[in-house]
C-alpha positions as CSV (number, residue, x, y, z in Angstrom):
1,M,102.1,98.5,101.3
2,R,102.5,96.7,104.6
3,T,104.0,93.3,104.7
4,A,102.8,90.6,107.0
5,V,105.3,89.8,109.7
6,S,105.1,86.3,111.1
7,G,107.6,84.6,113.3
8,P,108.1,83.4,116.8
9,I,109.1,85.9,119.5
10,C,110.8,84.1,122.3
11,C,110.9,85.2,125.9
12,Y,112.4,83.4,128.8
13,V,110.4,83.9,132.0
14,G,111.2,82.0,135.1
15,R,113.2,79.4,133.1
16,I,110.0,78.7,131.0
17,R,110.4,79.4,127.3
18,V,107.4,81.3,126.0
19,S,106.8,81.7,122.3
20,V,104.3,84.3,120.9
21,R,103.4,84.7,117.3
22,C,103.0,88.3,116.0
23,M,100.9,88.8,112.9
24,A,100.5,92.2,111.2
25,P,97.5,92.8,109.0
26,S,98.0,91.3,105.5
27,P,97.6,93.2,102.3
28,V,94.6,91.1,101.4
29,S,92.7,92.2,104.6
30,D,93.7,95.9,103.9
31,A,92.3,95.6,100.3
32,E,89.1,94.0,101.6
33,D,88.7,96.8,104.1
34,K,89.1,99.4,101.3
35,L,86.5,97.5,99.2
36,R,84.0,97.5,102.2
37,R,84.5,101.3,102.7
38,W,84.0,101.9,98.9
39,A,80.8,99.7,99.0
40,E,79.4,101.7,102.0
41,A,80.0,105.0,100.2
42,Q,78.4,103.7,96.9
43,A,75.4,101.9,98.6
44,R,73.3,105.0,98.6
45,R,74.3,106.3,95.1
46,D,71.0,105.4,93.4
47,E,68.9,106.8,96.2
48,I,70.9,110.1,96.1
49,V,70.6,110.4,92.3
50,C,66.9,109.8,92.5
51,E,66.5,112.4,95.2
52,A,68.5,115.0,93.2
53,A,66.4,114.3,90.1
54,A,63.1,114.6,92.1
55,A,64.4,117.9,93.5
56,G,64.8,119.2,90.0
57,V,68.5,118.8,89.3
58,S,69.0,118.1,85.6
59,I,70.5,114.9,84.4
60,H,73.2,116.9,82.8
61,R,74.1,118.6,86.1
62,I,74.0,115.3,88.0
63,Q,76.4,113.9,85.4
64,Q,78.8,116.9,85.8
65,I,78.8,116.8,89.6
66,T,79.1,113.0,90.0
67,G,80.9,111.8,86.9
68,I,78.3,109.1,86.4
69,A,77.5,108.4,82.8
70,R,74.2,109.7,81.4
71,S,73.1,106.2,80.4
72,T,73.8,105.0,84.0
73,I,71.8,108.0,85.5
74,L,68.9,107.1,83.1
75,G,69.1,103.5,84.2
76,I,69.0,104.5,87.9
77,L,66.0,106.7,87.3
78,A,64.2,103.9,85.3
79,R,64.6,101.3,88.1
80,R,63.8,103.8,90.9
81,P,61.3,101.7,92.9
82,K,63.4,98.6,93.0
83,R,65.5,97.5,96.0
84,P,69.2,98.3,96.0
85,R,71.4,95.7,94.3
86,L,74.2,96.0,96.8
87,R,74.1,94.9,100.4
88,V,76.7,96.4,102.8
89,V,78.1,93.9,105.2
90,S,80.1,95.0,108.2
91,S,83.3,93.1,109.1
92,D,81.5,91.8,112.2
93,D,78.9,90.0,110.0
94,L,81.5,88.1,107.9
95,P,81.4,84.3,108.0
96,P,84.4,82.6,109.8
97,E,87.2,81.5,107.5
């Protein structure tokens, strides 16, 4: 785990004191980045499961390969035409804090 480093770094240039703050990424922003990457990977889950079932892959085999519970697979196949419930947001689209 990285810790945030915050503190003034002083430098004297031409008899003028200059202070610069250095801030490393915080553990919270690292955790949020990991969650975004996980969401991006999971966003297409339902679509891929539906494609596999339509191609003839059995529910049992989908379960073995993915580790998704049978009841979840059946739920995914039952709501096939609906829009995805998860919207992936890039870090560029986040509202300012």
